[in-house]
C-alpha positions as CSV (number, residue, x, y, z in Angstrom):
1,M,-36.5,-111.7,32.6
2,R,-33.8,-109.3,33.6
3,K,-35.9,-106.4,32.2
4,T,-38.9,-107.5,34.3
5,I,-36.7,-107.5,37.5
6,Y,-35.5,-104.0,36.7
7,I,-39.1,-102.8,36.3
8,I,-40.1,-104.4,39.6
9,V,-37.2,-102.8,41.5
10,A,-37.9,-99.4,39.9
11,C,-41.5,-99.6,41.0
12,V,-40.6,-100.6,44.5
13,L,-38.1,-97.7,44.8
14,F,-40.7,-95.3,43.4
15,I,-43.3,-96.5,46.0
16,C,-40.7,-96.1,48.8
17,D,-39.9,-92.6,47.7
18,C,-43.6,-91.7,47.7
19,I,-44.1,-93.1,51.2
20,S,-41.1,-91.3,52.6
21,A,-42.2,-88.0,51.0
22,Q,-45.7,-88.4,52.6
23,T,-44.5,-89.2,56.1
24,K,-42.0,-86.7,57.3
25,P,-39.9,-87.7,60.3
26,V,-40.4,-85.7,63.5
27,V,-37.9,-82.9,63.7
28,S,-35.4,-83.7,66.4
29,L,-34.6,-80.9,68.8
30,P,-31.2,-80.3,70.4
31,Y,-30.7,-82.2,73.7
32,I,-30.6,-79.8,76.6
33,R,-28.8,-80.8,79.9
34,E,-30.5,-79.4,83.0
35,S,-27.1,-78.2,84.3
36,D,-26.6,-76.1,81.1
37,V,-29.8,-74.0,81.6
38,V,-28.5,-71.0,83.5
39,W,-31.7,-68.9,83.1
40,S,-35.3,-69.7,82.3
41,K,-38.8,-68.2,82.3
42,E,-42.2,-69.7,81.9
43,V,-44.5,-67.9,79.5
44,W,-48.2,-68.4,78.6
45,R,-49.5,-67.2,75.3
46,S,-52.8,-67.1,73.4
47,I,-53.1,-67.7,69.7
48,D,-56.1,-66.0,68.3
49,L,-57.6,-67.9,65.3
50,A,-59.4,-64.8,64.1
51,D,-56.0,-63.4,63.1
52,R,-55.4,-64.1,59.4
53,Y,-51.8,-65.3,60.1
54,N,-53.2,-68.1,62.3
55,F,-55.7,-69.4,59.8
56,P,-53.7,-72.6,59.1
57,F,-54.5,-73.8,62.6
58,Y,-58.3,-73.2,62.0
59,F,-59.0,-74.4,58.5
60,P,-60.5,-76.5,57.0
61,V,-63.7,-76.1,58.9
62,Q,-65.2,-79.2,57.3
63,K,-63.1,-82.4,57.5
64,T,-61.6,-83.6,54.2
65,K,-59.8,-86.8,53.3
66,N,-56.2,-85.4,53.6
67,K,-56.7,-82.2,55.5
68,L,-57.8,-81.6,59.1
69,S,-57.8,-78.6,61.3
70,L,-55.5,-78.6,64.3
71,F,-58.4,-79.4,66.7
72,D,-59.6,-82.3,64.6
73,V,-56.1,-83.8,64.6
74,I,-55.9,-83.5,68.4
75,L,-59.5,-84.9,68.8
76,K,-58.8,-87.9,66.5
77,A,-55.7,-88.9,68.6
78,T,-57.5,-88.3,71.9
79,L,-60.7,-90.2,71.1
80,S,-58.6,-93.2,69.8
81,G,-56.9,-93.3,73.2
82,E,-53.5,-92.7,71.8
83,L,-53.0,-89.2,73.3
84,K,-53.6,-88.3,76.9
85,V,-55.4,-85.1,77.9
86,Y,-54.8,-83.2,81.1
87,K,-56.8,-81.0,83.4
88,T,-54.1,-78.2,83.8
89,D,-51.0,-76.9,82.1
90,D,-48.9,-78.9,84.5
91,V,-49.9,-82.0,82.4
92,T,-50.0,-84.3,85.4
93,D,-53.7,-84.9,86.2
94,T,-55.5,-86.6,83.3
95,F,-59.1,-86.6,82.1
96,S,-60.9,-89.9,81.5
97,L,-62.2,-90.6,78.0
98,Q,-65.8,-90.2,79.3
99,Q,-64.9,-86.7,80.8
100,I,-63.5,-85.7,77.5
101,S,-66.5,-86.9,75.6
102,N,-68.7,-84.8,77.9
103,K,-66.5,-81.7,77.3
104,I,-66.6,-81.9,73.5
105,A,-70.3,-82.9,73.2
106,F,-72.2,-80.3,71.2
107,H,-75.8,-79.8,72.3
108,D,-78.4,-78.1,70.1
109,S,-82.2,-78.2,69.6
110,V,-84.0,-78.7,66.3
111,L,-87.6,-77.7,65.8
112,F,-89.7,-80.2,63.8
113,Y,-93.0,-79.4,62.3
114,Y,-95.9,-81.9,62.2
115,A,-99.4,-81.9,60.7
116,D,-102.2,-84.2,61.9
117,E,-104.9,-85.7,59.8
118,F,-107.0,-82.6,60.1
119,G,-104.3,-80.3,58.8
120,N,-103.5,-78.8,62.2
121,D,-99.8,-77.8,62.5
122,S,-97.8,-78.6,65.6
123,T,-94.1,-78.3,66.6
124,K,-91.9,-80.4,68.7
125,K,-88.3,-79.6,69.8
126,H,-85.7,-82.4,69.6
127,L,-82.3,-82.3,71.3
128,V,-79.4,-83.1,69.1
129,I,-76.0,-84.2,70.5
130,D,-73.0,-84.2,68.3
131,T,-69.2,-84.0,68.7
132,M,-67.6,-80.6,68.6
133,N,-65.3,-79.8,65.6
134,G,-62.7,-77.2,64.9
135,E,-65.3,-74.6,63.9
136,F,-66.0,-73.9,67.6
137,I,-62.4,-73.3,68.6
138,A,-61.5,-69.6,68.9
139,Q,-58.0,-69.7,70.5
140,Y,-55.2,-71.9,71.6
141,Y,-53.4,-71.4,74.9
142,I,-49.8,-72.5,74.9
143,R,-47.3,-72.8,77.8
144,E,-43.7,-72.6,76.9
145,T,-40.3,-72.3,78.6
146,W,-37.7,-69.8,77.4
147,F,-34.1,-70.5,78.6
148,F,-30.5,-69.7,77.9
149,D,-28.3,-72.7,77.1
150,R,-24.7,-72.0,78.0
151,Q,-23.5,-75.1,76.1
152,R,-24.6,-73.6,72.8
153,S,-24.6,-70.0,74.0
154,V,-28.1,-69.4,72.6
155,M,-31.5,-68.4,73.8
156,D,-34.0,-71.2,73.1
157,V,-37.7,-72.1,73.7
158,R,-39.6,-75.3,74.2
159,I,-43.4,-75.5,74.0
160,R,-44.7,-77.6,77.0
161,A,-48.4,-77.8,76.6
162,I,-51.3,-76.7,74.3
163,C,-55.0,-76.0,75.2
164,P,-57.8,-75.6,72.7
165,V,-60.3,-72.8,73.8
166,K,-63.8,-72.8,72.6
167,Y,-66.1,-69.7,72.4
168,D,-69.5,-70.1,74.1
169,V,-71.9,-67.8,72.1
170,D,-74.6,-68.0,74.8
171,K,-72.3,-67.0,77.7
172,D,-70.0,-64.8,75.5
173,L,-67.1,-66.5,77.2
174,L,-63.9,-68.3,76.3
175,I,-63.7,-71.8,77.8
176,P,-60.5,-73.8,77.9
177,L,-61.3,-77.4,77.2
178,F,-58.2,-79.5,78.1
179,W,-54.4,-79.5,77.9
180,I,-52.1,-81.8,76.0
181,N,-48.4,-82.5,76.5
182,Y,-46.7,-81.1,73.4
183,N,-43.9,-83.7,73.3
184,E,-46.5,-86.5,73.5
185,A,-48.6,-84.9,70.7
186,R,-45.7,-84.2,68.3
187,P,-46.0,-87.5,66.3
188,F,-49.7,-86.8,65.7
189,L,-49.2,-83.1,64.8
190,N,-46.5,-84.2,62.4
191,A,-48.8,-86.7,60.6
192,Y,-51.0,-84.0,59.0
193,N,-50.1,-81.0,56.8
194,A,-51.7,-77.6,57.4
195,I,-53.2,-75.6,54.6
196,N,-50.7,-73.2,53.0
197,S,-52.8,-70.7,50.9
198,K,-49.7,-68.8,49.8
199,N,-47.8,-71.7,48.3
200,E,-49.6,-75.0,47.8
201,S,-46.4,-76.8,46.7
202,E,-44.8,-76.1,50.1
203,E,-46.5,-78.3,52.8
204,R,-45.8,-77.9,56.5
205,T,-47.1,-80.1,59.3
206,F,-48.7,-78.6,62.4
207,D,-45.6,-79.6,64.3
208,E,-43.4,-77.6,61.9
209,L,-45.7,-74.6,62.3
210,F,-45.0,-74.6,66.1
211,I,-41.3,-75.4,65.8
212,K,-40.7,-72.6,63.3
213,R,-43.0,-70.2,65.3
214,K,-45.3,-69.6,62.3
215,F,-48.0,-68.0,64.5
216,T,-48.8,-64.7,66.1
217,S,-49.7,-64.5,69.7
218,T,-50.1,-62.3,72.8
219,I,-48.6,-63.1,76.2
220,R,-51.2,-63.8,78.8
221,K,-48.9,-64.5,81.7
222,E,-45.2,-64.8,82.7
223,G,-43.9,-66.8,85.7
224,N,-44.2,-64.6,88.8
225,I,-44.4,-65.0,92.6
226,F,-48.1,-64.1,92.7
227,D,-49.0,-66.5,89.9
228,R,-51.1,-63.7,88.3
229,E,-52.1,-63.3,84.7
230,I,-51.6,-59.9,83.0
231,A,-55.3,-59.2,83.1
232,D,-55.2,-59.4,86.9
233,Y,-53.0,-56.4,87.4
234,V,-53.8,-54.0,84.5
235,N,-56.9,-51.8,84.0
236,S,-57.5,-52.1,80.2
237,D,-56.9,-54.1,77.1
238,K,-54.5,-51.5,75.9
239,E,-52.4,-51.8,79.0
240,A,-52.5,-55.6,78.7
241,L,-51.1,-55.4,75.2
242,T,-48.4,-53.0,76.3
243,E,-47.4,-55.4,79.1
244,S,-47.4,-58.3,76.6
245,E,-45.0,-56.4,74.3
246,R,-42.8,-55.5,77.3
247,I,-42.3,-59.1,78.1
248,K,-41.7,-60.0,74.5
249,E,-39.0,-57.3,74.4
250,L,-37.4,-58.6,77.6
251,L,-37.1,-62.1,76.0
252,R,-35.8,-60.7,72.8
253,N,-33.1,-58.6,74.4
254,F,-31.9,-61.0,77.1
255,E,-29.5,-62.9,74.8
256,C,-28.1,-59.6,73.4
257,D,-27.6,-58.1,76.8
258,L,-25.4,-61.0,77.9
259,W,-22.7,-60.1,75.3
260,Q,-22.5,-56.4,76.2
261,W,-19.3,-55.3,77.8
């Protein structure tokens, strides 16, 4: 009898360990008092999914049982009504579920071939409507706030909002779909592991990829009095990249410059 109890307890502990290993808690960030922020700057970035380093956000293209792309994770939480979606990066004005359904609807036409009783061929075009998946997402826009916390004497960053951007082949245009509040989305991003092709034994959630800054990006805009993006005041892509690197260098050096005598 005693041996049976020991076996049951061991099985229960083993199951609990498995469950806790599969569901990581959301990483808590240091609490920041508003009065301790002595300097801050708003920055908008674009994460290009064509960059090999950003592949964990794009793959898998086809849904699997345990792995989803970042867009499929966001879409799953959105369509279930658990995650709000917003019209702008201010994350104040929300989209309705019907508006979101219209935005992510994928329209295509399929040509069907028919033959009548006399052997005459004919064709008819049918419209197919399906839900967009992560395959159509080319970039992600993120809005973040860089700030100096005098309580900890460190430069820190907080992501505020994320926007999936689809590529329209017909128009050759990048189209932002909607914005999500990053803090609201963290529990959902933490529930799924991203693909790690370099080390399959090390699994990271999408939330961890963002928190640990495991992505490459270019800066599209910094907070300014004219509310202009970089592309509005430069003449070429090369100048835009140079300006993006200049802003990155400014953020990098700000903390070091504070301690110079």
